[in-house]
Phi, psi and omega in degrees: 000317181289338179278349182261076189294316181300317182293321180296316178297320179300314183292324177295322177295318177299317180299315183301327179275316187294326185257017180292143178273118185267123173234126184275099183231038178296155184247351180234158178232145176284147185300331184279353182288145180264106179283164180294327178292317179295321178297318180297312181296321179295319180296317181296319181292334182267347189287118179281339181296321179296313179300318182301315180292322179294321175300316180295321178296314179295322177297321180294325177297319178295321177296324179299315178296321181290324184289344181277357183268151175295153174301152178297139176294157181254129177270131181246122175234139180186171175236135185236145171060041174285135177290134184276350181278323183238339184056032176270135186292328185259012184284311185254145181291338182268355178289133182204156170261131190243135172225140183201170177233139178234131180232128178258147179238118181301162186289133173054231181260032185304316185296311182294324179293321177297319179296315179298317181299314183290326175294321176296318179295324176296319177294323177298319178293326176298319176293326176297323178295321177294322177297319177299319178302313180295320180294318178299315179301315182296314181294320180295317178300315181300312180296318181299316180292326177295318177300318180297319179299313183290334173292317177297317179299319178297319179297317180298313182293320179296320177295316178296324179297315179298319180286329175296321178297322176295320180295324176297317179300318180295316181296321179295321180294323177293323178294324182294336179254011174081016181278332179229168180271163182296328182296334175294320177296315180296320180295319179297318179294322179296315180294328176296319178295323179293325175296323175301318181293320177298321180295319178299316179298317180297318179296316181296317179295321177297319178293324178296316179292324176298319178297322176296321178290328179298336176300334182259325188238003176080204187295342179305324181296334183267344187248330184280156174267163183253148173298155179274345182260156177281144176287170179254118173238129187265151174294131176308126189295335183271355177265119179292137179290085185211153177286339181226075178297151185296132183295318180298321178296318181297315181300320178294324183288326185265002185302327182260015177296135184305324181294320178286323178299319179299317179293322176298321179291327174296321176296317179298321177295323178294327175297322176294327177297322178297314180295323177296320179296325180289337177294340181292344176287343182268155183287152174266127185254150174210144177236150181218134179234125183236150174233127181246123180262133179239143177253179177085184184239152172285173182296333179273006177090356179280158177292144177288138180285147173280163182249143170237131181234139175230133182223152175236131177251132180226124174284153182240092179284073184273328185250089189262351188297314186268354181239288186295315181300316181292324179296317178295317180296319178298315180296323178295318179294322178296320178297316180297324178295319179292323176296320177294322177297320178296312180298321178298319179293322177299312180296323178297315180295318178300314179298319179296317181295318178296318178296314179298321179296317178296315180297322180295316179298318179295320178296318179293326176295319177296317178299321179297319178297317179298314185287326184268338189220302194298311185296315181293319180290324177297321178294315179297322179295319179294320178297317180296321179297318180292320178297319178294323178295319178296329180269012181060029179255358179210157180269170184293330180299323179293322176298316180296317180298316179296320180296315182290325176296319179295322177295317178298320178297321178296318178294318178298323179295317178296321178297318179296321179298317180289318179301320178301316179293323178295321177294320177297320179298319178296317179296322178295327176299317185276330189244299183273049181288131178222125180228152174286168173281093187290138177194159181258123172263332173206171186296356184238358186233145173253128177273167180103148181243134178293135179261000000 
């Protein structure tokens, strides 16, 4: 083995490349690359769900203004007391043509309460639009990072595949001069085929993730290239780097989250429903003013006088047990249900943040182990196995096992790096939420700039 210098140098060169530790630290990006920020902005601009909620919010505001107005007055036209024998207008003194107006007044403060309720509901929908914005951002980040991981995995496997082909050539040359057995050549060829299969899987998974991202940003996800470096996502500054962040602190941090704000506004709207139900205990008022025109003459030859009538209508809510009482109770129960929904969402968010924090800490501990120990030792072990094989102190199967373990460690390390960013993105959704002031300037554009 030591006398075959060209082959030994060749194998050492192969080793140096094949067992290299890959860290993606490029500093420039090609203009055609799709950054995570560009993907997020593109997704928000294309999302019809945000516009849909904003339209509903604006429609509710218009309904609020309309609901505060009195009902339209009623015009009354008619003819009264016509004689059926002749149908002459001037025959009888009580015959008259009648015109009048009738106006109804809702009970108590019904109008103002309805307006307040609908304005609150419009604000709730605005918060729902902000929640949608955050969800779109979160989903796009997750898909974008998955595409990046499978691109990195594909790069690792492709590099290993090229170096495996060189290793096969070296093994064949050694076999031709009787230095190794045929089974070493077959094993190298088999592992090369397995790398082909891994590469196919990585490409397929990458395409699947691109298709998932295309749901948000369209064909751009299938045509653009990805940066080779990982983006920078920061830990929310108000979350202590701990596996068990304080629950009271979390509740204070998420109090203004759009999803919780929307639920709080739903509770406020339900309070207005209770007050509206209580207005039913008050009477419904209506006024009516009529003018009656009469024709013909009185017996003394004078003209018959016209009539003016004024009336007031008042409902009498005397029997409230089966109607008003039940309506108030129903509205109260709905409010309590919404309050429970709000509390449930708070506990859910607290649990998610605590879980994400623990997972993030564990992921960072794993990354530290990989960076300080596992990757370097895996590389040294693979080098030692190859050196032992060159010295006829180990078989080719051991070299393959060491090489594949080192490859798996590199892939696991890339997965941890991406997982860490995905966990940070999730935490930012719950804590460092930032949304633009969403609004419609025309039917196709959303105003506001993402922060």
